[in-house]
TORTILUM-301674 format. One line per field, with one value per residue: residue in three letters; x, y, z of N, C-alpha, C in turn. Coordinates in Angstrom, 1 decimal, padded with zeros to 4 digits. Layout:
<nodes>
residuo <- c(ALA	...)
n_xx <- c(X	...)
n_yy <- c(Y	...)
n_zz <- c(Z	...)
ca_xx <- c(X	...)
ca_yy <- c(Y	...)
ca_zz <- c(Z	...)
c_xx <- c(X	...)
c_yy <- c(Y	...)
c_zz <- c(Z	...)
</nodes>
This chain:
<nodes>
residuo <- c(MET	THR	GLU	GLN	ALA	SER	SER	GLY	ALA	ALA	ALA	GLN	GLY	GLU	GLN	ASN	PRO	GLN	PHE	SER	LEU	GLN	ARG	ILE	TYR	VAL	ARG	ASP	LEU	SER	PHE	GLU	ALA	PRO	LYS	SER	PRO	GLU	ILE	PHE	ARG	LYS	GLU	TRP	THR	PRO	SER	VAL	ALA	LEU	ASP	LEU	ASN	THR	ARG	GLN	LYS	PRO	LEU	ASP	GLY	ASP	PHE	HIS	GLU	VAL	VAL	LEU	THR	LEU	SER	VAL	THR	VAL	LYS	ASN	GLY	GLU	GLU	THR	ALA	PHE	ILE	ALA	GLU	VAL	GLN	GLN	ALA	GLY	ILE	PHE	LEU	ILE	LYS	GLY	LEU	ASP	ALA	ALA	SER	MET	SER	HIS	THR	LEU	GLY	ALA	PHE	CYS	PRO	ASN	ILE	LEU	PHE	PRO	TYR	ALA	ARG	GLU	THR	LEU	ASP	SER	LEU	VAL	VAL	ARG	GLY	SER	PHE	PRO	ALA	LEU	MET	LEU	ALA	PRO	VAL	ASN	PHE	ASP	ALA	LEU	TYR	ALA	GLN	GLU	LEU	GLN	ARG	ILE	GLN	GLN	GLN	ALA	GLY	GLU	ALA	THR	THR	ALA	HIS)
n_xx <- c(005.0	003.4	004.1	003.3	000.3	-000.3	000.9	-001.1	-003.4	-002.9	-002.9	-005.3	-006.7	-006.2	-008.1	-010.6	-013.4	-013.1	-013.9	-013.8	-014.5	-012.6	-012.5	-014.7	-015.8	-016.6	-016.7	-017.4	-019.3	-022.2	-024.2	-026.9	-028.9	-030.9	-033.0	-033.1	-033.1	-035.9	-037.5	-038.0	-040.0	-042.3	-045.1	-044.5	-044.4	-043.2	-041.7	-040.0	-037.4	-035.4	-032.0	-030.3	-027.1	-024.5	-021.0	-017.9	-014.6	-011.8	-008.8	-005.6	-004.3	-006.5	-008.4	-011.2	-012.9	-016.0	-018.5	-021.1	-023.8	-025.9	-028.5	-030.4	-033.2	-035.4	-038.1	-040.4	-043.5	-043.4	-040.8	-037.2	-036.2	-034.0	-030.8	-029.1	-026.4	-024.4	-021.7	-020.7	-018.3	-016.3	-013.8	-013.1	-012.0	-012.0	-011.9	-011.4	-013.8	-016.4	-016.9	-019.6	-020.6	-018.8	-019.7	-022.2	-021.6	-020.2	-022.1	-024.7	-024.2	-022.0	-022.9	-025.3	-024.1	-023.0	-025.3	-026.7	-024.8	-024.5	-027.3	-027.4	-025.6	-026.2	-028.9	-027.9	-026.6	-028.6	-030.4	-028.3	-028.8	-030.8	-033.5	-036.0	-035.3	-034.5	-034.9	-034.6	-036.3	-035.3	-033.4	-033.7	-031.0	-030.4	-032.8	-032.6	-030.1	-031.0	-032.8	-031.0	-029.3	-031.1	-032.0	-029.6	-029.6	-031.9	-031.1	-028.8	-030.0	-031.8	-029.9	-028.8	-030.8	-031.1	-029.4)
n_yy <- c(-003.6	-004.6	-002.9	-000.7	-001.0	-001.5	000.9	002.7	001.8	002.3	005.1	005.6	004.5	006.3	008.4	007.4	007.9	008.0	006.7	006.5	005.8	006.9	007.3	007.4	009.5	010.9	014.4	016.4	016.6	017.1	017.4	018.7	019.0	021.2	021.4	019.0	017.5	017.9	017.7	015.0	014.2	015.3	015.0	013.4	014.9	015.5	018.0	017.9	019.7	019.7	020.6	020.7	020.4	020.8	020.6	021.0	020.3	020.8	018.4	017.3	016.4	014.4	014.0	014.9	016.5	015.8	017.2	016.5	018.0	017.6	018.9	018.9	019.9	019.4	020.2	019.9	020.6	023.9	024.1	023.5	020.3	018.8	019.5	018.7	017.7	016.6	016.3	014.6	013.2	012.6	011.3	011.3	009.8	011.1	011.3	012.4	013.5	015.5	019.3	019.6	017.2	016.4	018.4	017.7	014.9	015.8	017.3	015.9	013.0	012.0	013.2	011.4	009.1	009.3	010.0	008.0	007.0	009.4	009.6	007.4	007.8	010.3	009.3	007.3	009.2	010.6	008.8	007.9	010.3	009.7	010.0	009.0	007.5	009.3	008.4	009.2	010.1	009.0	011.1	012.7	013.6	014.3	015.9	018.0	018.9	019.5	021.6	023.6	024.4	025.4	027.7	029.1	029.6	031.2	033.4	034.2	035.1	037.3	038.9	039.8	040.9	043.3	045.0)
n_zz <- c(-154.1	-152.3	-150.2	-151.0	-151.0	-148.2	-146.8	-148.2	-147.2	-144.6	-144.5	-145.4	-143.2	-141.2	-141.9	-141.4	-138.9	-135.6	-132.5	-129.0	-125.6	-123.1	-120.4	-117.4	-114.9	-111.5	-111.4	-109.5	-106.6	-104.6	-101.9	-100.0	-097.3	-096.0	-094.1	-092.3	-089.1	-089.3	-091.5	-092.2	-090.4	-091.4	-093.6	-096.8	-099.7	-102.2	-104.7	-107.7	-109.2	-112.0	-113.1	-116.1	-117.6	-119.9	-120.8	-122.6	-123.4	-125.3	-124.9	-125.1	-128.3	-129.6	-127.9	-125.5	-122.9	-121.6	-119.7	-117.7	-116.0	-113.6	-111.5	-108.7	-107.1	-104.5	-103.1	-100.3	-100.1	-099.4	-098.3	-098.8	-099.5	-100.1	-102.0	-104.7	-106.6	-109.3	-111.2	-113.8	-115.5	-118.6	-120.6	-123.9	-126.8	-129.9	-133.5	-136.8	-137.8	-139.1	-138.8	-137.8	-137.4	-135.1	-133.3	-132.7	-131.7	-129.4	-128.2	-127.8	-128.2	-126.5	-123.8	-123.5	-123.1	-120.8	-119.0	-117.7	-115.5	-114.0	-113.3	-111.6	-109.5	-108.5	-107.6	-105.5	-103.9	-102.9	-101.7	-099.5	-098.2	-096.8	-098.3	-100.6	-103.4	-106.6	-109.3	-111.9	-115.1	-118.5	-120.7	-123.6	-125.2	-128.1	-129.0	-127.1	-127.8	-130.7	-130.1	-128.9	-131.0	-132.8	-131.1	-131.0	-133.8	-134.2	-132.6	-133.6	-136.2	-135.0	-134.1	-136.5	-137.9	-136.5	-136.7)
ca_xx <- c(003.6	002.9	004.3	002.2	-000.9	-000.2	000.9	-002.2	-004.5	-002.7	-003.4	-007.0	-007.3	-006.2	-009.0	-012.0	-013.9	-012.8	-014.6	-014.0	-014.7	-011.1	-012.6	-015.8	-015.5	-017.2	-015.8	-017.8	-020.7	-022.6	-025.5	-027.2	-030.5	-030.9	-034.3	-032.7	-033.9	-037.3	-038.1	-038.2	-041.1	-043.2	-045.7	-043.6	-045.0	-042.1	-041.7	-038.6	-036.9	-033.9	-031.4	-029.1	-026.1	-023.4	-020.0	-016.9	-013.4	-010.5	-007.4	-004.3	-004.6	-008.1	-009.2	-012.0	-013.8	-017.3	-019.2	-022.7	-024.4	-027.4	-028.7	-031.7	-033.9	-036.6	-039.1	-041.7	-044.3	-042.6	-039.5	-036.4	-035.7	-032.5	-030.3	-028.1	-025.8	-023.3	-020.8	-020.4	-017.6	-015.7	-012.5	-013.4	-011.0	-012.5	-011.0	-012.1	-015.3	-016.4	-017.5	-021.0	-020.6	-018.0	-020.7	-023.4	-021.0	-019.7	-023.3	-025.4	-024.1	-021.3	-023.8	-026.2	-023.4	-022.8	-026.3	-026.8	-023.9	-024.8	-028.4	-027.2	-024.7	-027.4	-029.6	-027.1	-026.3	-029.9	-030.8	-027.4	-029.2	-032.4	-034.6	-036.2	-034.5	-035.1	-035.2	-034.9	-036.6	-034.2	-033.1	-033.5	-030.1	-030.5	-033.8	-032.0	-029.0	-031.5	-033.4	-030.2	-028.8	-032.2	-032.1	-028.5	-029.9	-032.8	-030.4	-027.9	-031.1	-032.1	-028.8	-028.5	-031.9	-031.3	-028.2)
ca_yy <- c(-003.7	-004.8	-001.7	000.5	-001.3	-001.2	002.4	003.4	001.2	003.1	006.4	005.6	004.0	007.6	009.3	006.6	008.5	007.0	007.2	005.6	006.2	006.7	007.2	008.1	009.7	012.1	015.4	017.2	016.0	017.8	017.3	019.5	018.8	022.2	021.2	018.1	016.2	018.3	017.2	013.7	014.1	015.9	014.3	013.5	015.4	016.3	018.5	018.1	020.6	019.3	021.5	019.9	021.2	020.0	021.3	020.2	021.1	020.0	018.2	017.0	015.6	014.0	013.9	015.7	016.1	016.1	017.0	016.6	018.6	017.4	019.6	018.6	020.7	019.0	020.7	019.3	021.9	025.1	024.0	022.5	019.2	018.8	019.8	017.5	018.1	015.8	016.8	013.3	013.5	011.3	011.5	010.7	010.2	011.6	012.0	012.0	014.1	017.1	020.2	019.3	015.6	016.7	019.1	016.5	014.2	016.3	017.6	014.9	011.6	011.8	013.2	010.4	008.2	010.0	010.3	006.7	007.2	010.5	009.2	006.3	008.7	011.1	008.2	006.9	010.2	011.1	007.6	008.2	011.2	009.0	010.1	008.1	007.7	010.0	007.6	010.4	009.7	009.2	012.4	012.8	014.8	014.8	016.9	019.1	019.6	020.0	022.8	024.5	024.7	026.4	028.9	029.8	030.0	032.3	034.6	035.1	035.8	038.3	039.8	040.2	042.0	044.3	045.8)
ca_zz <- c(-154.3	-150.9	-149.2	-151.4	-150.4	-146.8	-146.6	-148.6	-146.1	-143.4	-144.8	-145.3	-141.8	-140.6	-142.2	-140.8	-138.0	-134.6	-131.2	-127.8	-124.2	-122.3	-118.6	-116.7	-113.4	-111.2	-111.3	-108.4	-105.9	-103.4	-101.2	-098.9	-096.5	-095.0	-093.0	-091.7	-089.3	-089.3	-092.7	-092.0	-089.7	-092.2	-094.9	-098.1	-100.8	-103.2	-105.9	-108.1	-110.3	-112.3	-114.2	-116.7	-118.4	-120.4	-121.4	-123.2	-123.5	-125.8	-124.3	-126.1	-129.5	-130.2	-126.5	-125.1	-121.9	-121.6	-118.4	-117.8	-114.8	-113.1	-110.3	-108.4	-105.7	-104.1	-102.1	-099.7	-099.8	-099.7	-097.8	-099.7	-098.5	-100.4	-103.1	-105.0	-107.8	-109.6	-112.5	-114.3	-116.6	-119.5	-121.4	-125.2	-128.1	-131.2	-134.6	-138.1	-138.1	-139.7	-137.4	-137.4	-136.5	-133.8	-132.4	-132.4	-130.7	-127.8	-127.5	-127.5	-128.1	-125.1	-122.6	-123.6	-122.5	-119.2	-118.2	-116.6	-114.5	-113.2	-112.4	-110.4	-108.7	-107.8	-106.5	-104.5	-102.9	-102.3	-100.6	-098.4	-097.2	-096.1	-098.9	-101.7	-104.8	-107.5	-110.5	-113.1	-116.4	-119.5	-121.3	-125.2	-125.7	-129.4	-128.9	-126.5	-129.0	-131.6	-129.7	-128.6	-132.3	-133.3	-130.3	-131.6	-135.1	-134.0	-131.8	-134.9	-137.1	-134.5	-134.4	-138.0	-138.3	-135.8	-137.3)
c_xx <- c(002.8	002.8	003.6	001.0	-001.0	-000.2	-000.3	-003.5	-004.2	-003.1	-005.0	-007.5	-007.5	-007.3	-010.6	-012.2	-013.4	-013.4	-014.3	-013.7	-013.4	-011.6	-014.1	-015.3	-016.3	-016.3	-016.1	-019.2	-021.0	-024.1	-025.8	-028.8	-030.7	-032.1	-034.4	-032.6	-035.5	-038.3	-038.7	-039.7	-042.3	-044.0	-044.9	-044.4	-044.4	-042.2	-040.3	-038.4	-035.5	-033.5	-030.2	-028.6	-024.8	-022.2	-018.7	-015.8	-012.4	-009.3	-006.7	-004.8	-006.1	-009.0	-010.0	-012.7	-015.0	-017.9	-020.5	-023.0	-025.5	-027.6	-030.1	-032.2	-035.1	-037.1	-040.2	-042.4	-043.6	-041.2	-038.5	-035.8	-034.3	-032.2	-029.2	-027.5	-024.5	-022.6	-020.2	-019.5	-017.0	-014.9	-013.0	-012.2	-011.7	-011.8	-011.5	-013.4	-015.3	-017.0	-018.8	-021.1	-020.0	-019.1	-021.6	-022.8	-020.8	-021.1	-024.5	-025.0	-023.1	-022.4	-024.7	-025.4	-023.3	-024.0	-026.5	-025.8	-024.2	-026.3	-028.2	-026.3	-025.6	-028.5	-029.0	-027.1	-027.6	-030.5	-029.6	-027.9	-030.6	-033.5	-034.9	-035.5	-035.3	-035.7	-035.5	-035.4	-035.4	-034.4	-033.0	-032.5	-030.2	-031.6	-033.2	-031.1	-029.6	-032.1	-032.2	-029.6	-030.1	-032.4	-031.0	-028.8	-030.9	-032.2	-029.6	-028.9	-031.5	-031.2	-028.3	-029.5	-031.9	-030.1	-028.7)
c_yy <- c(-003.7	-003.6	-000.6	000.3	-001.1	000.0	002.8	002.9	002.1	004.5	006.5	005.2	005.4	008.4	008.7	007.6	007.3	007.8	006.4	006.5	005.9	006.6	008.1	008.4	010.8	013.2	016.3	016.6	017.0	017.4	018.1	019.3	019.8	021.8	019.9	018.2	016.6	017.8	016.1	013.3	014.7	014.8	014.4	013.7	016.2	016.9	018.6	019.0	020.2	020.4	020.6	020.9	020.2	020.9	020.5	021.2	020.1	019.5	017.9	016.1	015.5	013.7	015.0	015.1	016.7	016.1	017.2	017.0	018.2	018.1	019.5	019.4	019.9	019.6	019.9	020.5	022.9	025.2	023.2	021.6	018.8	019.3	019.1	017.7	016.9	016.2	015.4	013.6	012.4	012.1	010.8	011.0	010.1	012.0	011.7	012.2	015.2	017.8	019.6	017.8	015.8	017.5	018.3	015.5	014.4	016.7	016.9	013.5	011.3	012.2	012.1	009.0	008.2	009.8	009.0	006.7	008.1	010.4	008.5	007.2	009.4	010.4	007.8	008.0	010.7	009.9	007.6	009.2	010.9	009.6	009.3	008.2	008.3	009.1	008.5	009.6	009.8	010.6	012.0	014.0	015.2	016.0	018.2	019.8	020.2	021.6	024.0	025.2	025.7	027.8	029.8	030.3	031.2	033.7	035.1	035.7	037.2	039.4	040.4	041.3	043.2	045.6	046.6)
c_zz <- c(-153.1	-150.1	-149.7	-150.8	-148.9	-146.2	-147.2	-147.8	-144.9	-143.2	-144.8	-144.0	-141.0	-140.8	-141.7	-139.6	-136.7	-133.4	-130.2	-126.7	-123.7	-120.7	-118.4	-115.5	-112.9	-110.6	-110.0	-108.0	-104.9	-103.1	-099.9	-098.5	-095.4	-094.0	-092.4	-090.3	-089.5	-090.3	-092.9	-091.2	-090.2	-093.3	-095.9	-099.2	-101.7	-104.3	-106.3	-109.0	-110.6	-113.3	-114.7	-117.5	-118.9	-121.1	-121.9	-123.6	-124.3	-125.0	-125.3	-127.0	-129.6	-128.9	-126.1	-124.1	-122.0	-120.5	-118.5	-116.4	-114.8	-111.4	-110.2	-107.0	-105.6	-103.0	-101.6	-099.2	-100.2	-099.0	-098.8	-098.4	-098.8	-101.8	-103.3	-106.3	-107.9	-111.0	-112.7	-115.5	-117.4	-120.2	-122.9	-126.2	-129.2	-132.2	-135.8	-138.4	-138.3	-138.4	-137.1	-136.7	-135.2	-132.8	-131.8	-131.4	-129.5	-127.4	-127.0	-127.2	-126.6	-123.8	-122.5	-123.1	-120.9	-118.3	-117.0	-115.4	-113.5	-112.7	-111.5	-109.4	-107.9	-106.9	-105.4	-103.3	-102.2	-101.3	-099.3	-097.4	-096.9	-096.7	-099.9	-103.0	-105.9	-108.7	-111.8	-114.6	-117.5	-120.0	-122.7	-125.5	-127.1	-129.5	-128.2	-127.3	-130.0	-131.2	-129.3	-129.9	-132.7	-132.4	-130.8	-132.7	-135.0	-133.4	-133.0	-135.9	-136.6	-134.5	-135.7	-138.6	-137.6	-135.9	-138.4)
</nodes>
């Protein structure tokens, strides 16, 4: 009876969702200040453009790599002061989720974990270039994920009506 109970619990345990962060790392990093040193002699009135992107790929077993890319272009007036980009990546163990939950986890939850690391890496890089830290505002990855799902559904709807 004890063997049946423990094997039943083991089989049940395999069905429970699991999520764990295995590793966080910088996959790619770049910084360019094309107008240095002249840019430092001008009044600093920056405009910041941020591009954000995520991608994921399955690895062996239940492991997944998620990569969050932050690309920042800062202009001072019409001149590009600097361009900085970081690809912050993580390896996550994820199992026992249905397709919709897996998609949300990879598309919103994991990037949310990676963002503070990417933001700190970007700030450090910019400061090393002798510019003020960016201090990027938090990002609502759940809202971005929902917008992307809505965009995909609209495209699917348009493709269906076009035929």
